[in-house]
C-alpha positions, -999 to +999 in steps of 0.1 A: -224+144+281-259+145+296-270+171+322-291+162+354-299+189+379-270+211+369-245+182+368-232+162+339-228+124+334-208+106+307-229+084+285-212+055+266-219+048+230-237+016+240-260+035+264-267+061+237-276+034+213-301+019+238-319+053+238-325+054+201-361+053+190-374+018+183-351+003+210-321-002+188-293-018+208-255-014+206-252-049+192-278-042+165-261-009+155-227-027+155-241-055+133-257-030+109-224-011+106-205-044+100-231-054+074-227-022+055-189-025+057-191-061+044-215-049+016-191-021+006-161-045+005-181-071-014-192-045-040-157-032-043-144-067-049-171-075-075-166-043-095-128-048-094-133-084-107-155-071-135-137-038-145-101-040-132-089-076-134-098-081-172-080-049-181-049-058-162-048-093-178-054-075-212-023-052-206-002-082-195-012-100-227+001-071-248+036-078-237+037-114-247+040-131-281+016-160-285+024-191-306+009-226-309+030-235-279+015-208-258+025-174-245+062-164-245+082-142-222+075-105-216+086-085-246+080-052-264+079-069-298+041-064-302+044-027-297+074-025-321+053-043-347+025-018-343+046+013-344+066+001-374+041-018-395+025+003-423-010-012-418-010-005-381+003+030-386-025+036-411-049+021-386-037+046-359-040+075-382-075+065-395-086+060-359-075+095-349-090+111-380-123+093-375-125+103-338-115+139-343-136+145-374-167+128-360-164+147-327-160+181-343-186+177-370-213+161-349-205+186-321-212+215-345-244+199-359-258+186-326-252+220-309-268+239-337-299+217-337-302+220-299-298+258-302-326+259-329-349+239-306-342+256-273-334+292-280-350+302-313-384+305-329-377+279-355-411+265-367-420+228-363-399+222-332-424+199-315-426+173-343-390+176-354-375+168-319-385+131-319-373+127-355-340+144-346-335+120-317-345+088-336-309+079-347-301+076-309-323+045-308-308+029-339-275+011-341-248+028-362-243-006-378-278-004-393-269+031-405-238+017-422-259-010-440-284+016-450-258+038-465-242+008-482-276+005-500-276+042-507-240+051-517-223+019-527-204+025-560-221-003-578-256-008-563-261+024-543-295+039-549-282+075-550-254+065-574-278+046-597-302+074-598-277+102-605-258+082-631-290+072-649-306+106-648-276+129-653-256+106-675-225+107-653-194+087-664-189+073-629-208+071-596-203+103-576-204+087-541-183+060-526-192+051-490-163+027-487-138+053-476-127+068-443-149+098-450-178+075-457-173+061-422-171+096-407-203+106-426-223+077-410-209+083-375-217+121-377-253+113-386-257+089-357-236+108-331-254+141-336-283+131-312-258+124-284-245+159-288-281+172-289-289+155-256-257+168-240-264+205-248-302+208-249-305+209-211-280+237-208-297+258-234-332+252-218-320+263-184-302+294-195-315+328-182-327+346-214-318+380-197-282+372-206-290+371-243-315+400-241-288+422-226-266+416-257-295+422-281-304+455-264-268+466-270-274+461-307-257+427-311-272+404-339-287+370-333-257+350-346-232+371-328-252+368-296-252+331-300-214+330-306-205+355-279-230+347-251-250+315-255-224+291-267-196+303-242-221+299-213-228+263-224-192+255-232-187+229-204-217+209-218-205+213-254-170+203-247-180+173-226-202+161-254-174+165-279-150+145-257-175+117-252-181+114-289-144+115-295-139+085-271-168+065-286-158+072-322-122+061-315-134+027-304-163+022-328-163-012-345-195-018-365-193+010-390-156+005-399-159-033-402-189-029-426-177+001-447-140-002-442-137-038-454-145-033-491-124-001-492-095-016-471-098+012-445-081-001-414-087+011-378-074-001-345-107-018-336-109-037-369-073-047-367-079-061-332-107-082-346-087-093-376-057-103-355-078-124-332-093-142-362-060-157-374-047-191-364-032-191-340-047-159-328-023-130-325-035-121-291-004-101-281-005-079-312-043-074-308-039-065-272-011-040-280-034-024-306-061-022-280-037-006-255-029+021-281-066+026-286-071+028-248-044+054-246-062+075-272-095+073-253-078+079-219-063+111-234-098+123-242-111+115-208-081+132-191-089+164-211-125+162-200-116+157-163-087+181-159-097+209-183-134+208-190-150+194-159-136+221-135-151+248-157-186+259-149-207+290-156-237+299-136-266+304-160-295+298-136-300+321-106-326+325-079-343+353-098-374+341-116-376+344-153-399+334-182-382+315-210-382+333-243-368+326-277-348+348-301-364+357-333-345+346-363-367+365-387-365+349-422-335+329-412-358+306-391-367+289-424-331+282-430-328+266-396-359+246-404-343+235-437-311+224-419-331+203-394-353+187-421-322+179-442-306+162-412-338+141-406-339+133-443-302+121-443-302+103-409-337+088-408-358+090-440-333+080-466-316+052-447-349+037-435-365+041-470-335+024-486-338-006-462-375-010-469-371-009-506-342-033-506-360-057-483-390-058-508-370-065-540-361-101-549-328-089-564-313-055-557-298-037-587-295-003-572-331+008-576-366-005-566-384-024-594-421-033-592-416-065-611-391-077-584-416-070-555-416-098-529-420-106-492-396-135-495-368-118-475-391-110-447-406-145-446-371-160-447-358-138-419-387-141-395-398-177-400-373-198-419-338-187-412-330-204-378-299-182-374-318-149-373-346-164-352-322-176-326-303-143-326-335-123-320-343-146-291-308-142-277-310-104-279-344-103-262-330-124-234-299-102-231-320-070-232-347-081-207-327-104-183-293-087-187-308-053-185-326-062-153-295-076-136-275-046-148-300-021-134-301-039-101-263-037-099-262+000-110-289+009-084-270-008-056-237+008-066-253+042-070-267+040-034-233+028-020-214+056-039-237+084-027-251+071+006-222+050+020-208+060+053-171+057+044-158+085+022-127+065+012-147+035+002-171+057-018-143+075-036-126+042-046-158+025-057-168+056-077-134+057-095-135+020-104-171+022-116-161+050-139-131+031-155-151+013-182-159+047-198-124+047-212-124+011-223-137+006-259-161-022-265-138-043-286-111-040-258-136-050-232-147-080-252-111-092-257-102-085-221-131-107-209-123-134-234-086-138-225-094-135-187-122-160-185-117-184-214-099-210-193-124-208-164-158-225-159-175-192-167-167-196-204-191-226-204-219-202-199-216-178-229-249-159-223-238-152-187-204-140-200-221-117-225-243-102-198-213-096-175-194-080-204-223-058-213-229-049-176-193-039-172-191-017-203-223+002-196-222+002-158-211+039-157-241+050-179-266+031-157-251+045-125-252+081-139-288+078-149-299+065-114-275+089-096-291+119-112-324+110-094-307+099-062-288+132-057-322+150-058-335+129-029-326+141+006-307+116+027-328+126+057-355+102+046-331+072+047-315+084+079-349+085+096-355+049+087-321+039+101-326+058+133-359+040+138-340+007+137-345-004+101-317-025+087-295-014+058-313-037+034-348-029+047-341+008+043-331+001+007-362-019+000-387+003+017-374+038+013-345+043-012-356+021-041-392+033-043-379+069-044-356+060-073-383+044-093-382+069-122-344+068-125-344+030-123-369+026-151-351+051-173-318+033-167-335+000-176-347+014-209-313+028-217-295-005-208-321-025-228-314-003-259-276-005-257-277-043-249-297-049-281-274-027-301-241-039-287-217-054-313-180-050-302-182-070-270-204-097-288-179-100-317-153-116-294-174-132-267-204-147-285-205-183-296-226-197-324-254-206-300-253-172-282-250-149-311-271-117-306-288-096-333-260-071-338-234-097-345-258-118-365-266-087-386-229-083-395-225-121-402-257-121-424-243-092-443-212-112-451-231-142-464-265-131-476-278-106-501-288-070-493-325-080-492-321-104-463-298-080-445-322-051-449-351-071-436-332-082-406-320-046-399-356-034-400-366-061-376-340-048-351-352-012-357-389-022-351-378-041-319-359-011-305-385+015-313-414-007-301-396-015-269-388+021-263-424+031-269-437+003-246-412+012-218-421+049-219-459+042-220-458+017-191-435+037-168-440+073-179-404+078-189-401+112-205-364+114-214-332+096-214-298+106-201-264+102-218 
């Protein structure tokens, strides 16, 4: 209603639209709204095709028995075989043991290291932090190969050294066990836990701890009774995420579990798909059990952990301060240094020494010094050269396409006009978090193998990678988007700018830091990705992670170590370059 001289006059929506700044007309506004609706519907259809359809086809496959003649009728035979077969029951138990143990142990260690760095006066924090986070940038598969060189019963460097120096009757370490798998996962999952908790510790008001100290409470008791409970949501969320990822891990069990005959659900899925004819139904049923385990962890996170929150940052200003550990600060330093030694120095050193010896006998020998393995890997072995090129293409091009999609979806989820569309889109985009990589790879394989898309294996790999890591890219970009006021975009729209022009001229420039951080994160995980590649890659499209596993099956430890170090240098070099070019200070998990 508009008032003129004390009276009122009704104004239609079309007349109101004509009065907008910039002369926006009703037809233009209507076209813009229709365009946004069409974009939302198209995005919803695309995400459903990537994340929902393959999973539904995967579940349907688990209820069919496949023979050379093709799929049979719907049946529960595959699930009966899994729940009664001794190997599958062992695989389920090992999967649960690995997931729970890795989550608890890395949760304790990662939280302790984050507390040392954020809340105490432990010396050497500045130079220890990047070393503590270094395993985050390295594939756990490389860690498994490194510990193969360190703790293999026959050629492990530690075993050879201890048996030779101490005269032991048998090697003290055997990495080819379920606890060897857990050991490697704990070392490489600890940085994730560190990243989950360090922010909560850094933002905590020190007055909360000072109050406990004034009352005579000791440092350790203050940490257990005040600091950790206030950070409990972040701690438990990190534990659940590590539980989910450890349950579906593939690279470490396939490398270390094979010689020791340690079966997990992920390795059994891969084994069943490698038979002739492939036992797709049994493999899908095993994957469904694996998804049930991960879904249980995510349900706990959403229903029990996520609703819990504790206010630790108030409007009152405060100056960060650290608790004095006294002489115990050197014990904290020793724990941190020991972690860096076991997770970074020893594995990297073992790979370097193995790559420089002509034949590996469990210890470095100067008379065996050679660069042959490096020359072979970098310049002569066509398989590793092609795999490196494939990974660079997947990381650069695939990461770019993925970050474009994640940026677009983040904007639609947080800036879309329809709450219902936004909620549905957000839910579907989150689904891949609960889908292990080996399951995602198989779901894409059985969904698209009979379509023209399968003729483009690199594109299929990119789509598989994008789908699996879409939630991580969206989260990284959304963290920046939520800090930007929507008034800036609304002003552009009111002035008559179209939906896409607003994105290009306003929204995307404001999200630049988050987009580059997401690009770096996606580049890293695309280079490291093994489970999806194990089922989707062809011989011509094999990336570095899969090639590293295959080379380990067919070549000596020297070649494997050299190739693993090439991947490490590539990841760390790209990370340094990204952060220098775009000023990225930190990553999100």
